[in-house]
Structure formats: structure tokens, C-alpha cells
C-alpha positions in Angstrom: 12.1 -5.1 14.1 10.4 -1.8 14.9 8.5 -0.9 11.6 6.8 2.4 11.1 3.8 2.3 8.8 3.6 5.7 7.2 0.2 6.6 5.7 -2.2 9.4 5.0 -3.8 11.3 7.9 -7.3 10.0 7.4 -8.6 7.3 9.7 -7.2 4.2 7.9 -9.5 1.7 9.7 -12.6 3.5 8.5 -11.5 4.1 4.9 -9.1 1.4 3.8 -8.5 -2.1 4.9 -4.9 -2.2 3.6 -3.4 -0.5 6.7 -4.7 -3.0 9.3 -3.9 -5.8 6.9 -0.3 -4.8 6.7 -0.1 -4.2 10.4 -1.5 -7.7 11.1 1.0 -9.2 8.6 3.9 -7.5 10.3 2.8 -8.9 13.7 2.5 -12.4 12.2 6.1 -11.9 11.0 7.0 -11.0 14.7 7.8 -7.3 13.9 6.6 -4.3 16.0 4.5 -2.1 13.7 3.6 1.5 14.6 1.4 3.7 12.5 2.4 7.3 11.8 -0.1 9.5 9.9 1.0 12.3 7.6 -0.9 15.5 7.2 0.0 19.1 6.1 2.3 19.6 9.2 5.4 17.5 8.8 6.9 18.5 12.2 4.9 15.9 14.2 5.8 13.3 11.6 9.5 14.0 12.0 9.2 14.0 15.8 7.3 10.7 15.8 9.9 9.0 13.4 12.8 10.3 15.5 11.2 9.1 18.7 10.4 5.6 17.3 13.7 5.2 15.5 12.3 2.4 13.3 14.6 -0.2 11.7 12.6 0.5 8.5 9.6 2.5 7.3 6.8 0.8 5.3 5.9 3.8 3.1 2.2 3.6 2.2 1.8 7.4 1.5 0.2 8.3 -1.8 0.0 12.1 -1.5 0.9 15.0 0.8 -1.8 17.4 1.9 -4.1 15.9 -0.7 -1.7 16.4 -3.6 -0.5 13.3 -5.4 2.3 15.3 -7.1 3.9 16.0 -3.7 4.2 12.3 -2.8 7.9 12.1 -3.8 8.7 14.7 -1.2 7.8 12.3 1.6 10.3 9.7 0.3 12.8 12.6 0.2 12.1 13.5 3.8 12.8 9.9 4.8 16.1 10.2 2.9 17.0 13.4 4.8 16.2 11.7 8.1 18.5 8.8 7.2 15.7 6.3 7.4 15.4 3.1 5.5 12.0 2.6 3.7 10.1 0.4 1.4 9.3 1.2 -2.2 10.6 3.7 -4.7 12.9 6.6 -4.3 12.0 10.3 -4.8 13.3 10.1 -8.4 11.2 7.0 -9.2 8.1 8.4 -7.6 8.5 11.7 -9.5 9.1 10.2 -12.9 6.2 7.7 -12.7 4.0 10.2 -10.9 4.1 12.6 -13.8 2.4 10.7 -16.7 3.9 13.1 -19.3 7.4 12.5 -18.0 6.7 8.8 -17.8 5.9 8.7 -21.4 9.0 10.6 -22.4 11.2 8.2 -20.5 9.5 5.2 -21.9 9.8 6.5 -25.5 13.5 7.1 -24.9 13.8 3.4 -24.0 11.7 2.5 -27.1 8.8 1.2 -25.0 5.6 1.7 -26.9 3.1 4.2 -25.3 0.2 6.1 -26.9 1.0 9.4 -28.8 0.3 12.4 -26.5 0.3 16.1 -25.9 0.6 18.1 -22.7 -1.2 21.4 -22.7 -1.9 24.1 -20.1 -4.0 27.2 -20.9 -2.8 27.2 -24.5 0.9 26.5 -23.8 2.2 23.3 -25.4 4.8 21.3 -23.6 4.8 18.5 -26.1 2.6 17.5 -29.1 2.8 14.1 -30.8 1.1 12.9 -34.0 -2.4 12.6 -32.5 -5.6 11.3 -34.0 -9.1 10.9 -32.5 -10.4 9.3 -30.4 -8.4 10.8 -27.5 -8.5 10.5 -23.8 -7.9 13.6 -21.6 -6.6 13.2 -18.0 -4.7 15.1 -15.3 -1.0 14.0 -15.6 -0.1 14.0 -11.9 -3.1 12.2 -10.3 -3.3 8.5 -9.5 -6.1 6.0 -8.8 -8.0 7.3 -11.9 -8.8 10.6 -10.2 -10.1 12.9 -12.9 -11.0 10.2 -15.3 -14.7 9.6 -16.3 -16.6 8.3 -19.2 -16.5 11.8 -20.6 -12.7 11.7 -20.7 -12.7 10.0 -24.0 -13.4 12.6 -26.7 -14.1 12.1 -30.4 -14.0 15.7 -31.8 -12.5 19.1 -31.2 -15.6 20.4 -29.4 -15.5 17.6 -26.8 -11.7 17.9 -26.5 -11.7 21.6 -25.7 -14.6 21.3 -23.3 -13.0 18.4 -21.4 -9.6 20.2 -21.3 -11.2 23.4 -19.9 -13.1 21.4 -17.2 -9.9 19.6 -16.1 -7.8 22.7 -16.0 -10.3 24.5 -13.9 -10.7 21.6 -11.5 -7.0 20.7 -11.0 -5.2 23.9 -11.9 -2.6 22.0 -13.8 -1.7 20.9 -17.3 -3.8 18.2 -19.0 -2.5 15.1 -20.7 -4.1 14.3 -24.1 -3.3 10.9 -25.5 -4.6 8.6 -28.2 -7.3 6.3 -26.8 -6.2 2.7 -27.5 -9.1 0.4 -28.3 -8.3 -3.0 -26.9 -8.0 -5.1 -23.8 -6.6 -3.7 -20.6 -4.1 -5.7 -18.6 -2.1 -5.3 -15.3 1.3 -6.8 -14.7 2.9 -6.6 -11.2 6.7 -6.5 -10.8 8.5 -7.6 -7.7 12.2 -7.3 -7.1 15.3 -5.1 -7.6 18.4 -6.8 -9.0 16.4 -9.3 -11.0 12.8 -8.1 -11.0 10.1 -10.8 -11.7 6.8 -10.2 -13.4 3.8 -11.6 -11.7 0.9 -13.4 -13.4 -1.1 -11.1 -15.8 -4.5 -9.8 -14.7 -7.1 -8.3 -17.0 -9.8 -5.7 -16.3 -12.8 -7.4 -17.8 -15.3 -5.0 -19.2 -17.9 -7.6 -20.1 -20.6 -6.1 -18.0 -19.7 -2.5 -18.8 -22.5 -0.1 -20.0 -22.6 -0.4 -23.8 -23.0 3.3 -24.3 -19.8 4.3 -22.4 -16.1 4.0 -23.6 -14.3 1.2 -21.9 -11.9 3.1 -19.5 -10.8 2.4 -16.0 -12.5 5.5 -14.6 -12.8 6.6 -11.0 -16.2 5.0 -10.9 -15.1 1.8 -12.5 -12.3 1.4 -10.0 -13.9 2.6 -6.8 -17.6 3.1 -7.2 -19.5 6.3 -6.6 -18.8 6.0 -2.8 -15.0 6.3 -3.1 -12.1 4.1 -2.0 -13.0 0.4 -2.2 -16.5 1.1 -3.6 -17.9 1.9 -0.2 -21.3 3.5 -0.4 -23.4 3.4 -3.6 -21.9 1.9 -6.6 -22.6 2.7 -10.2 -22.9 0.7 -13.5 -19.2 1.1 -14.3 -18.1 -0.3 -11.0 -20.4 -3.3 -11.1 -19.7 -3.8 -14.8 -16.0 -4.4 -14.4 -14.0 -7.1 -12.6 -10.3 -8.1 -12.5 -9.6 -11.6 -13.7 -6.8 -13.9 -14.6 -7.2 -14.3 -18.4 -7.1 -17.8 -19.8 -7.0 -17.0 -23.5 -3.7 -15.1 -23.8 -1.2 -16.7 -26.2 2.0 -17.6 -24.3 4.2 -15.5 -26.6 2.0 -12.4 -26.0 2.0 -13.0 -22.2 5.8 -13.3 -22.2 6.1 -10.1 -24.2 3.8 -8.2 -21.7 5.8 -9.5 -18.7 9.1 -8.5 -20.4 7.8 -5.0 -21.2 6.6 -4.6 -17.6 10.0 -5.3 -16.2 11.6 -3.0 -18.8 9.2 -0.1 -17.8 9.9 -0.8 -14.1 13.6 -0.5 -14.7 13.4 2.4 -17.1 11.7 4.5 -14.4 14.0 3.3 -11.7 11.3 1.9 -9.5 12.2 -0.2 -6.5 10.9 -3.2 -4.7 7.4 -3.5 -6.2 5.1 -1.8 -8.8 2.5 -2.4 -11.4 2.4 -1.7 -15.1 -0.9 -1.1 -16.9 -1.3 -2.0 -20.6 -3.7 -1.7 -23.5 -3.3 -4.4 -26.1 -4.8 -4.0 -29.6 -6.4 -6.8 -31.6 -3.2 -7.1 -33.6 -1.2 -7.6 -30.3 0.5 -4.2 -30.1 1.4 -3.6 -26.4 1.0 0.0 -25.2 2.1 1.0 -21.7 -0.6 3.4 -20.4 0.6 3.8 -16.8 3.3 2.7 -14.4 2.4 2.6 -10.7 5.2 2.6 -8.1 4.3 1.5 -4.5 1.0 0.1 -5.9 -2.0 -0.8 -3.8 -1.3 -3.8 -1.5 -4.8 -4.5 -0.2 -5.2 -8.3 0.0 -8.0 -8.5 -2.7 -6.4 -6.0 -5.0 -4.7 -7.0 -8.3 -1.1 -6.9 -7.1 -1.7 -9.1 -4.0 -3.9 -11.5 -6.0 -1.3 -11.8 -8.7 1.4 -12.5 -6.1 -0.8 -15.1 -4.4 -1.3 -16.7 -7.9 2.5 -16.9 -8.1 2.7 -18.7 -4.8 3.3 -15.7 -2.5 0.4 -15.2 -0.1 -0.2 -11.8 1.5 1.9 -12.2 4.6 4.8 -13.6 2.5 4.4 -10.7 0.1 4.8 -8.1 2.9 7.8 -10.0 4.2 9.3 -10.1 0.7 8.9 -6.3 0.2 10.7 -5.8 3.6 13.5 -8.1 2.5 13.9 -6.3 -0.8 14.1 -2.9 0.9 16.6 -4.2 3.5 18.7 -5.9 0.8 19.0 -2.5 -1.1 20.4 -0.8 2.0 22.7 -3.8 2.8 24.2 -3.6 -0.7 
């Protein structure tokens, strides 16, 4: 098949190995991949897609013109063009891309998520029954953008200062939610009609600086140099690692995987995604984020979990294509 790989406008080879990895996987599968970059001008993108006329689009976009909140519009554009594509629909991307809306939907489905408030310049959208410590984050950014060790606040002074800083930087509401002390786990979900939960991974904070709250900050995920930790790396990046935990009771693991599938379905995600949890010492499972179209780089958590389940990277890319094609066939 002719497969269009839709991605951000930056040079993918220089910044992120996932694009050439997926291109290589598609060639192994005997498809014909063509990359199409998206920037602030959609006209060339539309022209390129119409000229190529792909059988399917592998949608790897995460933002539009640098704005994560506009990502769902690219899926909507593919709908308007009548093109088949991998991953979630505009509705799924919009619901999961707005953390405040995500939490409202999860609460409706009785899926446990931390108490929260959404605030913008004094206006309150929602206020739950909050207690310190709290974590303050932008609600429509992904990849831990806007999250630092200073995002966890323990009194009113810290809360107001962090809120003001985020509102100035992002010009958007801020999400204030209870900070759940506990272990952090990631569960990938693959499928549509009967989604399957992949093996559980944990973000191990064993080497994390003792004087900082244990959060998956931008630095912890990517290092100071940005995507993939390229450039200098800091203590939070070097102090964390993703591992397959060996001490999780089977009953707790089954509950986490079941909740992951429930959250995936509640937000109407498609094909693949990842659900992030905090689990307290008394084994309460809190969903802290749901990621549609999650990162597919070969050494990242989702791909590693798939490999652990017996689905190597090339087979994973093939499976995602099959799932997308199956949706359109039905």
C-alpha cells in the first residue's frame, strides 16, 4: 500500500528516531511510505495528500503550529479529505488532549482520578474537594510540557505563584489536582473491538534526587536537551528509568490493566494508547493521564511493552495498520 506518514514540520531525522523507524518498518512490510510534514500552512499538506492518494495515513502528528490543543484538527482534516488514518478520531483526541475534560469523563464512568480544579485568571471552571499537596499543570499540553519539580506545591503561596507563572507562559487555564503519593505505572492498550492491555511498566524513581517531588517532569522524561534526552541531561532524567515491575500482586496488575481498558474505551480512543497511573500504598488506582496515539519509538514504553507481549516493533506497526483498516472495513 501507499502509506503517508504525517508528522510535524521539524526535521524528523535530526530530532526523533521514531519517524525513520516507522518508515523502515513499513518498508519491511512491503508498503510504500512517504513522509508528509505539517506546518502552519495546511494547503501544501492537502495538496501532497491529494497527489499521493494514500491507502492510509499513519498519523504521527502531536500538535499544529506548535499547539498541542490543535492536534485534533489534523485528524478532522483527514476526515474532511475522506482519508483513512491510524489512531484516534478528533473526538478522542480532543477529550484526552484536555486533561480537565478527561477527568470529567473518567469521573462519569466511575474511574478514579485525583480531585482537581480548573482555573484561569480567577475564573473557576470546576473545583473539587482539594487538599495539599497539589500539582499544577497546563491542561492541554502533552509530553510533560510545563511540569517541573516546582509544579508540586504544598501551601497557598506556592500554589498562587505557580499558577501565575503557568498562566503567563501558556495563556491558558491551569489544572490543579491532588498530588498522589505512590508508584507510577504505564499500561498500553492495543485494539478496538476487544482492546488488550499490554504488560505493565513502572517509572522507577530509585535514583531520583531526594530533595525533589517524584513527578514525571519534562526533565525526567526528556533531559534538559529536549526530545529523547539529546544534549545535556539533568539529575531527574538520569535518576529515572522505565522498568517491568516484578513485585506487583497479580490481582493489582489485573485491576490496573482492566482500568486501562475502561479509560481507553470511556474516552473513545482507537487502535492504540497508553494510560498512566499513580497507585497508593493501600492499592488505590488513580488515572492521572490518558495518551492517545502514544509515542511509538522502539525503546519507548509502549513499544517495549508490546515486545514483552510478543509483538516486536515491525509487527506492532503492522498491527496498528490492521486495526485502522479493520475499522474502515466494518
